[in-house]
N, C-alpha and C positions, 0 to 999 in steps of 0.2 A: 620744086618737088613734082612739078608736071612730068618731068623726064621719067620719074619713078611710077607714076600712076597712070591708069587709064580712067577716063570719065565716060559714063553712059548717061543718056537721059531718056526719059519715058513721060509722055504726055499722060494726062489723067483720063483713064478710060472707065466708062460706066459698063455695066454688063452687056453683053453681046457685041463687044468691039466698038461701040459708039463713042466718039470723043465727047466728053461732057466738060462744059466750061466750069462746072461746080467742083469737079475733082481736082485736086492739086497735083501738079506735075512733080515728079521726083527726079533727083540726081543721085548717081552712085558712083563713088570713087573707089577703084580697086588697084591693089598693088600685088604682084606676085611675090611668093615667098622668097624667091631667089634674089629679089632686089632689095630685101630688108637690110642686107649687109651694107648697101650703099645708103640706105634711108637713115639708120641709126647705127651707133657704134655697138661693138660686141656686148658689154655689160647690160644694155638695154634690151637685147634681144629676149631674154627669158620673161621679162615683164610684158613685152608687147605680145609675145605669143599667148600668154595667159588672158589677154583681153577678149571680151566677148565679139569683137569684130573679126577675129581670125576664124577662117573656116576650114575644117578638115584636115587631111593628112597633108595637103599641099601648102597650108599655112599661108593661104593668101589673106590680105587683109581688105575687107568689103565693107564700107561706110556708106549708108544711104541717108538721105535727107529730103523730106518733104514738108517742111516748115513753112515755106513760103509759097507764093504763087508765081515767083519769078525764078526761071532756070538758073539764072546766074547767082541769085541769092541762095539757092539750094546748094549749088556747086561750092560757093564760098564756105557755106556751112559744113560740107563735107571735109574740106581742107582744113577748116578750124577744128573739127573733131579730130582729124589725124594728127594735127600739131599739137593739140591738147593730150592726146594719147602718148606721144613721144615725150612731151614735157612731163607728164604725170609719172611715166616709166623711169625718167631721169631722176625725179624727186624721190621715188621709192627706192631706186637702186644705189643712188650715190649718197652716201651719209652726209649730213650737213653738221656734223659734229667736228670740232677741233681736235686733233690728236694731242696728247700730253707733250710730245716732242715740240710741236709748233707753239704750245703755250709756254713752255720753257724758253724757247727762242725769242718770242715776243717780250717776255718778261725781262730778259737779258738786254734787250735793246733799250 
């Protein structure tokens, strides 16, 4: 997933640009709209574009995280949110119901 995404980091800044140990750093993962075709299959694109992480006309996906005090944990959280977004889009786009033809074929076995 790293080849589709760019990762940016920011340390926690207090007012006036002073680095504060009390503020949490955040990580941000972004993927351009053009790489979404490689990131997920075509049936999922509409659901992914409808997510709150998609920005403007360029349809870039930007996910930020400042849950932890560690930069690597925030980065992992960003990628987990991106993976959850794709999995959720797949669950909503692909029906989980068995077709009648498949049911008949199984009963004949």
